[in-house]
N, C-alpha and C positions, 0 to 999 in steps of 0.2 A: 500310495503312501500318504499318510496323514501328516500335515504340517504341524510343527510345534506352536504352542500358544506363546509366541514371542512377546515379551513385555517391552513396549517402545514408549519412551518419554520424549515429548516434543517441547522444546523451550523456545520462546520468542515473544514478540510484542502482541500478545493476545489478551482479550478480555477488556480492552480499553476503548471499545466501540469504534474501532477503525476498520471500515469495510475492506480496505485493501489488505490489511494484515490478516483479517479473518478469511479472506479469499485465498491467501497463501496457505493458511492453516487447513482449509478445506481441500486444497489441491494436494497437500501432504497426506492427508487422511486417505484420499482416493489412491494415491501412489502406494502408500504402505499397505492398504487393504488389497490392492491389485497384486502386490508381490506376495503377500501372505494374508489371506482372508481371516485367519485365526488370530491375528495380532491383537493384543490388548493395548490400546492406545490411551495414554494419559498426557494431558497438556499442563504445563506450568503456565500460570496466567496471573495477570494483575487482579482479575476478579473472576474466580472460578465459576460462579453462578452464571455470568454472562457467557462464558465459553461453553458451558454445558448446554445452555439454551440455543446458542447459535450453531455450534459445531457438533452437538449431540455426542460428545465424548466425555469420559471422566476427566476431572480437572482438579488441581490443587494450586495453592498460591506459589508464586515465584519466591525465591529466597529473598529475605529482607536485606536491604542495603542501608536504610536509615534507622535511627534510634526508635522512632515511633513504630515502624513496621516490625522491627526486631522485638520490641516489647509485646506487641500484639501477637506475633508469632509464637513467643514463649508462653504467654499466659493463656492463649487460646489453643495451644497445641499445634498450630498450623506449621511452624518451623519443623517440628519433628516428623510430621506427616510428609512434608516435602522431602526431607532428608531420607526418610524410609523409602519413598517412591523412587528416588534416584538410586539409592543403594540396591534396590531389588530389581532394577530394570536390566534388560539384555542389550538395549541399544539406546543411545542418547543423541537426539537430533537437535541441533540449534538451527531452527528453520526459518530462513528467509528474511529478506528485508535489509534495510540499511542499518544494521545493528552496530557494526564495529566502525565507529567514527568518533573522533574527539571534538567535533563541532559542539556537542554536548558531552563533556568529559565523563559525566556520571554514567552515560550509556555504556561506554566501553568498560567501565568498572563493573556494571551490573551483569553484562553478558560474560565478562571475564570470570566473575565470581561463580557463575553457573558452570562454565567450562572447567574451571579448576576443581570444583566439587565433584564433577563427574570423573575427572581424571584421578582424584583422590580415592574414589571407590573403584578405580581400575575399569571404568566403563569405556567401550568404544564410542568415540564422539564423531558424529557426522556433521560437517558444516555444509548445509544445503541451501542453495538459492541466495547466496550472500551478495550484498554490495559492500565493499570495503572502502573506507576513506570518506572524506579527507582525514589524514592522520598527520597532524602538525606538531604534536608534542612527543617528547621522549617516552613518557609513561604510556601514552596511547599506542605508540609503535611497539613498545616492549610487551604490553598486555596482549595485543593482537598477535604478535609473533608467538608468544608462549601458548596461546589458545590454538593457533592453526598448525604449528609445527608438530603437534602430537596427534592431530586429527587423523582418523582412519580414512576419511574421504573428504575432499574439498571440492565443492561446486559453487562457482560464482556466476553472477548473471550478466556481467559485462567485462570486456577486455581490460578496461582501466583497473578494475578490482584485482585482476590477475597480475597486472604490472606492479601495483602497489605491494601486493604480497611478496612478489619476487624481490622487490627493492628492499624490503625489511628482512629478507633472509630466508623465506620459505622456499626450499629447494626440492619439494616433493611434487607429485603430479597435481596440477590445478586444472580442473575441467571448467569449461564455459558452457552454460546452458541458458536458454531464455528464462525469464521470470517464471516461477512455478505456475502462476495463474494462466499462462498461455496454454497449459495442458489441462486446465479445468474442464471436466465433463459436465455439460449443462444438464440440469434435471428439471422436468416439468415444463409445461407450456404456459406462457404468459402473453397476454395481449395488451396493446397500448390504446385501447378504445377511449379511456378517460383523457389521454393526452390529445388524441385526435379531436375529441369534443371541445377541449380547451382551445385548440387551434381554430376550430370552426366558430366558436363563440366570439372570438376576437377578430374574425374575418381575416385570418392569416393563412399563409401558404405552407406552413410547416413549423418545425421547432429545431433549436440547437441546444446542446448541453453546455452549461456553465458550471465549472467546479473550481472553487477558490478555497484557500486555507489561510488561517491567520499567519501573518508574517510581520515582524517588528520594524522592518526598514521602510521608511518613507510611505507609511500606510495611507495617510490621508491623501497625498498626491496620487499615489498608485490607484486607490479605489475610486477616486474622483474621475480619473482618466478611464477606468474600466466602465464606470457608470455611463460616461459619455459615449464610449464605444458601443455598449449594448444598445443605447438609444439610436445610434447611427445605423447599426445592423438591422434593427427593427424597422426603421424608416425606409432603408434602401431595399431590403429583401423580404419584408413582411413575414418575419420569422418570430416565433415565440421563444424567448430565453427561458429554458428550464434549468433551474439551479438544483443540483443534486448534492446534498451534504454527504461527506464520507466519514465524518467523525462527529460525535455528540458530546463526549466527556473530555475534559481538559482543554480541548480545542473544539469549540462549537461552531461548525461551518455554517449552519443555518442562521444562527444569531448574527454571524458576521455579515451575511447578505442582507439581513433586515437592517443592520446598522448602516450599511452602505446606502441603501435606498432612503433611509430616514435623513441621512446627512446630505445626500445629493438627489433631492426629489426630481424625477423626470416623468413626464406623462407618457409612459409606454407600458404595455402589458408585460407581465412577468409571472412565472409560476415557480414558487419555492416549494420543492418537494419535502415532505416530512421525512425525518431520518428513518430508514428501513433496514432492519437486521437481515432481511432475506436477500442474500447475495445474488441469487439467480434473477430475482425480480428487478434488482437494481441494474444488472447487466442488460436485461431485456429492454430497458428504457433507451439504451444507446442504439438499438437496432435501426430505428427509423429516423434518427436525428440526421440533419444535414451535415453537421460537424460538431466537434467538441472543442471548447475553449477550456483547457484544464491546467491546474497547477499540480494536483496530487498525481503521483506516478500511475496509480492504478485506474484513475479516470481515463488516462490515455491508453492503458492496456485493455480496459474493457471496450474502448472504442475500436482498437485494433482487432480484438476478437470478433467484433460485429462488423468489421470492414467499414467503419465510419471514419471519415477524414478527421485529422487532429490538428490543433494549434496548441503548442505547449508553452505555457508561461514558466520558464525554467528558473526555479529558486535554488536548486541543488545540483551538484555534479551527477547524482544518480539519474536525474531526468535526461540531461544531455548525453550521458554515456549510453543509456538504453536506446535513445533515438539514433545516435550515431552508429551503433552496432546494427541497427535495422535500416540503415541508409535513409534516415528521415531528417537529416541535418537541416533541410530547408524549412522545417516546420517548428523550429525552436525559436521562440521570441524571448529576448532578454527582459527581465522584470523592469528594467529601467527604460524600456522602449515599447510600452504597450501600444503606442500609436501605430506600430507596424502590424498590429493584429488586423486592421481593416484591409491592408494590402493582401494579407494571407487569406482573409475571408473572400475577397474579390476573386482570387485565383481559384479557390475551392468551388465557389458558386458558378464561376464561368465553366469550370471543368464539368461540374454536375449538369449544367445546362446543355453542354455539348454532348454528354453521354445520353441525354434524353432524346436528342434529335435522331 
């Protein structure tokens, strides 16, 4: 029996050059196509051209929330194309990530707008792979409740998100599944010869991953301490710090690392990777690393996929919630105490050394 060409629209934080979000999108594509290979998939995106290039699917703009994007949407016809896409779909998925939080109140309005539009057209809405919260405002709680209470299916990626939804009055079934990226099927073979050459050139014994993201609180003190920590790790364990940026636009991770090194010059080798849209190639870099020192959630998930030890610099509840659900509480380092990183590195390296014996 032939399957119908179901029209599926996926809405989320796509097209903004965030590797973690794009990996979520790719996982959703694999899942949708696994259930129905004939599905016609369209993503709503900040920049459709980016999404088409990275995820290889049709894409249109997200609904506009500001005046500038509204005027652009009207005069360029983008708004009507997006509305038509939603109106004519068979399934509307709000897919993954920490979307529903009022830490940035604009975010909950943006995703609420898309959910309300889908409901207005009487479309079944699927909330998949969500982290919910923190929700500290009445409007944030109200919008989130209205979005989730009508959803056909709710899947969150940590137990804390389920508790938050229940507290704001969602009394339907809420499923808990690991982040969508854990189910990502790797494609292609990639080798790390160029990394091994960099290690050999610097007469080092291996490398470790560093992943940082811009954060407004006490940045100068924090990054100075991190710089000192990297120097200490290189000196003690002869490892090359490999910095992998996960976002290029809006938040430029690579530029951040360059700024840290310029402000706090230390004489130790370091390799700053160029931003890479190829998700599988990025994940492959984690395979042979001794450990990952990461801020962004998906740098930690990529490590876990490759069985690489992690040290998490936790800047958000979604980080600690994910690790706690995976019984990895001991690997969470508070951003205010980066000096504890070295103790965690010692524990990992001693464990690695014992395994080699």
